[in-house]
C-alpha positions as CSV (number, residue, x, y, z in Angstrom):
1,M,28.4,72.1,80.2
2,A,28.2,74.5,83.2
3,N,29.1,77.4,80.9
4,R,26.1,76.6,78.6
5,G,23.7,76.8,81.6
6,G,25.2,80.2,82.6
7,L,24.7,81.5,79.1
8,L,21.1,80.3,79.0
9,I,20.3,81.9,82.3
10,G,22.1,85.1,81.2
11,G,20.1,85.1,77.9
12,I,16.8,84.7,79.8
13,F,17.8,87.5,82.2
14,V,18.6,89.9,79.2
15,A,15.3,88.9,77.5
16,A,13.4,89.7,80.7
17,L,15.1,93.1,81.1
18,C,14.3,93.9,77.4
19,A,10.6,92.9,77.9
20,T,10.4,95.0,81.1
21,G,11.9,98.0,79.3
22,A,9.5,97.6,76.4
23,S,6.5,97.3,78.8
24,L,7.5,100.5,80.7
25,W,8.1,102.4,77.5
26,Y,4.7,101.3,76.1
27,R,2.8,102.2,79.3
28,Y,4.5,105.6,79.5
29,H,3.4,106.4,75.9
30,E,-0.1,105.2,76.6
31,T,-0.6,107.3,79.8
32,H,1.8,110.3,80.1
33,Q,-0.6,113.0,78.7
34,A,-3.5,111.8,80.9
35,L,-1.2,111.7,83.9
36,E,-0.1,115.3,83.2
37,L,-3.7,116.4,82.6
38,W,-5.2,115.0,85.9
39,G,-2.0,115.2,88.0
40,P,-0.4,112.3,89.8
41,K,-2.6,112.2,92.9
42,A,-5.9,112.4,90.9
43,T,-4.6,109.8,88.5
44,Q,-3.8,107.5,91.4
45,C,-7.4,108.1,92.7
46,I,-8.8,107.2,89.3
47,A,-6.6,104.1,88.8
48,D,-6.9,102.6,92.2
49,P,-9.9,104.0,94.2
50,E,-11.3,102.6,97.4
51,R,-14.7,103.9,96.4
52,V,-16.3,105.4,93.3
53,E,-19.5,107.4,93.2
54,A,-21.5,108.4,90.2
55,L,-23.1,111.8,90.8
56,T,-26.0,113.5,89.0
57,L,-25.7,117.3,89.0
58,A,-28.3,120.1,88.6
59,P,-28.2,123.9,88.9
60,A,-28.1,124.9,92.6
61,G,-30.7,127.6,92.3
62,T,-30.8,129.5,95.6
63,G,-29.5,126.7,97.7
64,P,-25.9,125.9,98.6
65,A,-23.6,124.8,95.7
66,D,-21.5,121.7,95.8
67,F,-19.4,122.9,92.8
68,T,-19.1,126.2,90.8
69,V,-18.0,126.0,87.2
70,D,-18.1,128.7,84.6
71,G,-20.2,130.8,87.0
72,Q,-22.7,127.9,87.3
73,A,-23.6,126.8,90.8
74,L,-24.2,123.1,90.8
75,T,-25.6,120.8,93.4
76,I,-25.6,117.0,93.7
77,V,-29.1,115.7,93.2
78,G,-28.3,112.0,92.9
79,R,-25.5,109.6,93.9
80,R,-24.9,105.9,93.6
81,D,-21.9,103.7,94.6
82,V,-20.5,102.3,91.4
83,T,-17.2,100.9,92.9
84,T,-18.0,97.4,91.7
85,A,-20.7,98.1,89.1
86,P,-20.2,96.5,85.7
87,G,-18.3,98.7,83.2
88,F,-16.8,101.1,85.7
89,T,-13.4,99.4,86.0
90,N,-13.1,99.8,82.2
91,A,-14.2,103.4,82.4
92,R,-11.6,104.1,85.1
93,H,-8.9,102.5,83.0
94,A,-10.0,104.6,80.0
95,L,-9.7,107.8,81.9
96,T,-6.0,107.1,82.4
97,L,-5.2,106.4,78.7
98,N,-4.1,109.1,76.2
99,R,-6.2,107.6,73.4
100,S,-9.4,108.2,75.3
101,F,-9.3,111.9,74.7
102,D,-9.3,114.4,71.8
103,W,-6.3,116.6,72.7
104,T,-7.4,119.6,70.6
105,P,-7.1,122.6,72.9
106,I,-10.3,124.0,74.3
107,A,-10.7,127.8,74.6
108,P,-11.5,129.1,78.0
109,V,-15.2,129.9,78.5
110,P,-15.7,133.6,79.4
111,S,-17.5,134.1,82.7
112,N,-20.1,136.3,80.9
113,A,-20.8,133.7,78.1
114,P,-24.5,132.9,77.6
115,A,-25.7,129.6,79.0
116,G,-26.0,128.0,75.6
117,Q,-22.3,128.6,74.9
118,R,-21.2,127.0,78.2
119,P,-21.0,123.2,78.8
120,T,-23.8,121.8,80.9
121,W,-22.1,119.8,83.7
122,T,-24.7,117.1,84.5
123,H,-22.6,114.3,85.9
124,A,-19.5,113.6,87.9
125,L,-17.4,110.7,89.1
126,R,-16.0,110.9,92.6
127,F,-13.0,108.7,93.3
128,D,-12.0,108.2,96.9
129,R,-8.9,106.8,98.5
130,P,-7.7,107.2,102.0
131,Q,-7.0,110.9,102.5
132,Q,-7.5,111.6,98.7
133,T,-10.5,112.5,96.6
134,A,-10.7,113.4,92.9
135,T,-14.0,114.5,91.3
136,L,-14.3,114.5,87.6
137,L,-17.1,116.7,86.1
138,I,-18.6,115.6,82.8
139,S,-20.6,117.5,80.2
140,F,-22.2,115.3,77.6
141,D,-23.5,118.1,75.5
142,A,-20.0,119.6,75.0
143,K,-18.3,116.2,75.3
144,Q,-15.9,117.6,77.9
145,A,-14.5,116.7,81.3
146,M,-12.6,118.5,83.9
147,M,-11.2,117.7,87.3
148,V,-12.6,119.8,90.2
149,G,-9.8,122.1,91.3
150,N,-8.1,122.0,87.9
151,D,-9.4,124.4,85.2
152,R,-8.0,122.3,82.4
153,R,-10.7,120.8,80.2
154,I,-10.4,117.8,77.9
155,R,-12.6,116.6,75.0
156,I,-13.9,113.1,75.8
157,G,-15.3,112.4,72.3
158,P,-13.7,108.9,72.0
159,I,-15.3,107.7,75.3
160,A,-18.3,110.0,75.7
161,K,-20.9,107.5,74.6
162,G,-19.6,104.8,76.8
163,L,-19.5,107.1,79.8
164,E,-23.0,108.3,79.0
165,N,-24.3,104.8,78.9
166,L,-22.8,104.0,82.3
167,L,-23.8,107.3,84.0
168,I,-27.3,107.8,82.7
169,E,-29.5,105.2,84.2
170,P,-32.4,104.1,82.0
171,P,-35.8,104.8,83.5
172,R,-37.3,101.9,85.4
173,T,-40.6,100.4,84.3
174,S,-43.3,99.8,86.8
175,S,-42.6,96.0,86.7
176,E,-38.9,96.6,87.7
177,G,-39.8,98.5,90.8
178,R,-41.6,95.5,92.3
């Protein structure tokens, strides 16, 4: 009788190991390209931030620039804390999944390319953790994203509409402002 109990416990243990292995394999295949794209530290910031800010960007003009991309000087003209805002947990999760991106390579933009041939970077998400920050620039016209400090760009076609709905606030009516 004691032998049967040991076999049952052993069987449960083996089943648990198999389930753990399958789970790790599945998670690896769901995230390995995104992890490689963003890098481990930035991916950790995206997956488990202490604070998330949605930033609105505009050309810097003659003032100081917060970011320079493709020869475009950009400044932050709006910001809002979206750490606990509805939809942003799902957006963060999507940014770590391979299926959220179109992995077709993007040709580098020449520095002398006319403005119409360059993505217009209008929004960003800033993810903060203690002693770590990752800022993801987003261009909805080109449906691209890139991490500040990393020149690799990615097509965000599969998640572009969802991100756009989250980042572009609808205008307030006069009755909402009261």
